[in-house]
N, C-alpha and C positions, 0 to 999 in steps of 0.2 A: 646042670645048666647046658642048654643046647649051644654049641659053638656057632658063631656067625659065619655065613658063607663069605669067602674072600674071592673077589674077581681077579683073575690073572690077565695081565695085558699080553696078548699074543701077537699083536701086529700094530705098527705105526705107519700111517700113510699121509702123504702130503700131495696136494693137487696144485702145482704151480700155475697151470692153465685151467681156468674155470671150465667145467663141462668136459674136459678131456681126461684121459686115464691118469690114475694116481701113481706115485712113486713110493715103493716100500723103503723105509728107512729104519736104522737101528736106534738113532737118537736124534733129537731136534731141539732147537732153542724155542722157548715159548715166551711170548710177551703180550702186551696189551692188544695186539692185533692177531692173537692166536698163534698158530704154528708158523715159524719162519718160512717165507715164500708161499704160504698157502693162498691160493686164488689171487696171486699178485698180478696175473695177466687175465684178460678176458678177450673174447672176440666180439666185434660189433659190426653190424651192417652200417657202413659209414654214411651212406646217403639215404637209407631207408627204402631201398628199391624192392626189398623182399620182406624184411622184418622191420619193426619199429626202429626209427633212426637212432643210432648210437646207444641202443639198449644192450646191456650185458647178456649175451645169448647163453641159453642153457640147453641141455639135452632134450628138454620138453619141446623146444622149438626146432632144434637141429640135432636129430638123433645121430647124424654122421660124426658129430664131435666125439661121441663115445668110442670111436675107432681110432682116434688120434693118440698115439703112444708118446709118452714123455719120459726121458731119461736124463740123469745128471751126467755131466762130463767135466773133468778138470783138465783144462788145457793151459799150459804155461802158468799153472797156479791160479787160474781164473775159472770160477764155477760158471758153467754154461748149461743150457738145456738143449737136448737133441730131440727134435720132433719129427715123427714119421707117421705115415698113414697108408692104408691099402691104395693101390693104383697110383701112388706118388713115387716116381723113380728117385727123386732126390730128397734128402733129409734137410730140415731147417735147423740152423744153429742160432740160438737166441741167448744173448748175454743176460745176466741177472742183476748186476749191480746198478743201483740207481743212477750213478753218475754217467753211465753209458747212454742214458736216455735224455739227459738234461737239454740237449740241443735239438731234440726231435719235436715234431709238431704236437700241439696241445689237442687233446680229445676229451670232451666232457661227456662222461658215461652216465646214462640213466640206469639206476639200479632198481629195476621194477620188473613186473611180469604178470601174467595171467595165473589165476588160481588153477591148480590141477584137480581140485575137488569141487569147485563151484563155478558159477558164471561170473564171479567177480575178479578183481585184480588187487595188486598191492604195490606200494612204492616205498623204498627206503632211501630216498634222496638221490643226489647226483654226486659223482666223484671225479675230480679232475685227474687226468692221466696223460701219458705221453705215448705217441705212436711208437711201436717197436721197429719201425723202419719199412722201407719199400720192399725189401726182400721178404719180410714176414707177411706184408699185405699181399704180395704177388702169390706166395705159397698158399695161404688160406683162401684167397680168391679163386685160384685154380682148383683146389680140392673141393671146396663147397659148391662150386658151380658145375662140377662134373655131374652128368645125368646118367642114371642107371636105367638102361633100356628095358630091363625086365621088371622094373618096379611097378609099372602100371599106373604111375602117378602122372598128372599133367606136368608139363614142363614149366618150371618156375622162372620168373624173370631173373636175369643175371644181376649180380650185385657185387659191390666192392667190400670185401671183408678185411677189416683192420684189426691187428693184434695190438692191444693197449696194455701198457705197464702202469700200475698204480704207484704212486710215490708216497712214502710214509709221512713226509712233511705235509702232504695234502690229504691225509686220511681224515677228511672232514665228517665222515659218516659216524658220528658218535652214537654208540649203542644206547646210551642213557636217554636219548630222545625217544626211542621206540619201546624201551622196556626199563624196568627198575622203578624205584620210588619217585624219580623225577620224570617219569614218562609223560609225554604230552597226552591230552585226552584222546581216547579211542575215536577214530572216525573212519568210515568206509569210503570217504572221499579221497581218491588217489591224488588229486591235485593238492589237497591239504597235506597229505602224507609226503609228497615230493618236496614240499616247501618246509617240512619239519614242523608243521602246525597240527598234525594229526598222526596217530599211530595205527597201523593195521592190527595191532595186538592189544590184549588186555592182560598185561604181564607186569604190573607194578610190584608184585610180590617177589619177582626174580632179583637175585643179588647181582646187580650190575654196578660197576664202578664208573666214576666220571671219566676215567682214562681209557675205558674199553672202547675200541673202535673196530671198524671193518675195512677190508679191501673189497673184493668183489663177491664175498660170500652172500648167499641169500639172506641169512640172518645171524647164525651163531658162529663165533670165531673158531670153535672146536666142536666136532660132532663125535659121538660115541655110539658104537654098535655092538650088540651082544651076539656072539656065535650061537648061543643056546636059543635065543629068540628067533634068529634067522632059520635055524634048523626046524623049530616048531612051526614057523610060518610056512616053510617048504612042505612039511608034512600035511598041514591043513589044506594048502593049495593043491597038492598032489591028490589027496583024497577027493576033493571037490571036482577036480578035472579028470579023475580016474586015469592019471598017467603021472610019471615022475616029473616034477618041476623043481628046479634048483636055480637060485639066483646067486651070482658071485657077490661077495660082500661089498665090492666097489660100487655096485648098483645103488647102494644107500649112502655113498660118499662119506664114509666115516674117516676121522683122523686117528681115532683110538679104537681098536677092536679088542674086546674082552671076552673071557670065557670063565664060567663058574667052575 
């Protein structure tokens, strides 16, 4: 009898700030919202001056977010995030506990976007959140409004970029609406999707519990990536391009990295 292949977990990653760099961890708590702290913050164009108003921004829209480094820090027994980026002299310190944001301004975030593979779009509802404060808004506004003279791109209008913290008690984006046996009917109409009357997916066979919910993830609470598949992809792309092409595993935003 042939032995079954066993995948080994070689890395765990969490992305506290959606679209920014991940943090390697040794262990993590997992609940109905996925990995603890995963995508609990997102960046939005507060007034819609450059991007759709209050939409959770991704690297597809804002590639500069990929250069934002995030680290954990424990100061006085309190877990915080230390955020840094190229050409930013100062680092941003962000609290992580929910009670630190209860008195901040409300921000209703649109969890939607354009398809990366078609002309369509998708929406998975809205999520109430809290502003991370004026210092965070000032930091991201300064960084994302910086213009790279050598980019050759037209100058984009300046915008106010707000960092938003999701609260678990407001995690209203129930995954069971969009997938699983109780999924609402499939519809390509993003207005129906936003209101929870239509799903962008045909995934009723997926095992989704009624308690499963999301912060600012595009869809899945946890993502898995295989090192072996990534190496095979790099080989195929390198052969096609006739040059070496390698992609860091974080490009695929996994929480769990496995190897056969």
